[in-house]
C-alpha positions as CSV (number, residue, x, y, z in Angstrom):
1,M,3.4,-5.0,-5.0
2,A,3.0,-4.4,-1.2
3,G,5.0,-1.2,-1.2
4,K,3.4,2.1,-0.3
5,V,3.9,5.7,-1.1
6,T,3.4,8.3,1.6
7,K,2.1,11.9,1.2
8,A,5.6,13.2,2.1
9,E,7.1,11.1,-0.8
10,L,4.5,12.4,-3.2
11,I,5.4,16.0,-2.1
12,E,9.1,15.2,-2.7
13,A,8.4,13.8,-6.1
14,L,6.3,16.8,-7.1
15,H,8.9,19.2,-5.7
16,A,11.8,17.7,-7.8
17,G,12.5,19.9,-10.8
18,R,9.7,22.4,-10.1
19,T,9.7,26.0,-8.9
20,L,7.1,25.5,-6.1
21,N,8.5,24.8,-2.7
22,R,7.5,21.9,-0.5
23,K,5.2,24.0,1.7
24,E,3.2,25.2,-1.3
25,I,2.9,21.7,-2.7
26,H,1.8,20.4,0.7
27,G,-0.8,23.1,0.8
28,L,-2.1,22.3,-2.7
29,I,-2.3,18.5,-1.9
30,D,-4.1,19.2,1.4
31,A,-6.5,21.6,-0.4
32,L,-7.2,19.0,-3.1
33,F,-7.9,16.3,-0.5
34,D,-10.2,18.7,1.5
35,E,-12.2,19.6,-1.7
36,I,-12.6,15.9,-2.6
37,K,-13.7,15.0,1.0
38,G,-16.1,18.0,1.2
39,A,-17.7,17.2,-2.2
40,I,-18.3,13.5,-1.5
41,L,-19.5,14.2,2.1
42,S,-22.1,16.6,0.6
43,G,-23.4,13.9,-1.7
44,K,-21.5,14.8,-4.9
45,T,-19.4,12.4,-7.0
46,V,-15.9,13.5,-7.8
47,E,-14.7,12.3,-11.2
48,L,-11.1,12.7,-12.2
49,R,-10.9,11.7,-15.9
50,G,-8.2,9.1,-16.5
51,F,-7.8,8.4,-12.8
52,G,-11.1,7.5,-11.2
53,T,-14.2,8.4,-9.3
54,F,-14.7,9.1,-5.6
55,E,-18.1,8.8,-4.1
56,V,-20.1,7.8,-1.0
57,K,-22.3,4.8,-1.4
58,L,-25.1,3.9,1.0
59,R,-24.7,0.5,2.7
60,K,-27.9,-1.0,4.1
61,G,-27.9,-1.9,7.7
62,R,-28.5,-5.3,9.2
63,K,-30.4,-6.4,12.3
64,R,-27.9,-9.2,12.9
65,A,-24.3,-8.5,12.3
66,R,-21.3,-9.8,14.3
67,N,-18.6,-7.7,15.9
68,P,-15.4,-9.4,14.6
69,K,-13.4,-8.5,17.7
70,T,-15.8,-9.8,20.4
71,G,-18.1,-12.1,18.4
72,A,-21.1,-10.4,19.8
73,I,-24.2,-10.0,17.7
74,V,-25.0,-6.3,17.0
75,S,-27.4,-4.3,15.0
76,V,-25.9,-2.0,12.3
77,E,-27.8,1.0,10.9
78,D,-27.7,2.2,7.3
79,H,-24.5,4.1,6.7
80,G,-22.3,5.7,4.1
81,V,-19.1,4.2,2.8
82,A,-16.5,6.1,0.9
83,S,-15.6,4.4,-2.3
84,F,-13.2,4.8,-5.3
85,R,-13.7,3.3,-8.7
86,P,-10.6,3.4,-11.0
87,G,-11.0,5.0,-14.4
88,R,-10.4,3.2,-17.7
89,E,-6.9,4.5,-18.2
90,L,-5.8,3.5,-14.6
91,K,-7.4,0.0,-15.1
92,K,-5.5,-0.5,-18.3
93,A,-2.2,0.6,-16.8
94,A,-2.7,-1.6,-13.7
95,W,-3.5,-4.6,-16.0
96,T,0.0,-4.5,-17.4
97,I,1.8,-4.7,-14.0
98,D,4.0,-7.8,-13.8
99,P,2.9,-9.7,-10.6
100,T,6.4,-11.4,-10.4
101,A,8.2,-8.0,-10.2
102,S,9.7,-6.9,-6.9
103,P,7.5,-4.7,-4.7
104,T,9.6,-1.6,-5.3
105,A,9.6,-2.1,-9.1
106,G,7.1,0.7,-9.7
107,A,8.0,2.8,-6.7
108,D,10.4,5.2,-8.3
109,L,8.4,8.4,-8.1
110,A,11.0,10.5,-9.8
111,A,10.3,8.5,-13.0
112,V,6.6,9.2,-12.9
113,D,5.5,11.7,-15.6
114,I,3.1,13.9,-13.7
115,D,2.3,16.2,-16.6
116,A,1.5,13.3,-19.0
117,K,-2.1,13.0,-20.2
């Protein structure tokens, strides 16, 4: 389960069998990411039904924290942290993943039904 999918692989998977070219798909994906980023940075929550929710949560600062690299004690102010909470459908689908399967078992993007609801 340690495999990863890059943005280029997502673009290629979306391009297969569709009339949009790679450049248009790349532009759409970048625009989607920019909209999500802009919304959460302005304090809004982005909810994608069936997938999950993106938001910025406030993490309280600490007077005594430790720099993991140097071990030095530092003070950390209150700050925002981007977070993602998976939706119910994504949680159910992830629950059924076989942990003994090979890392590339679910990585065939061509088999993903993007239009399924």
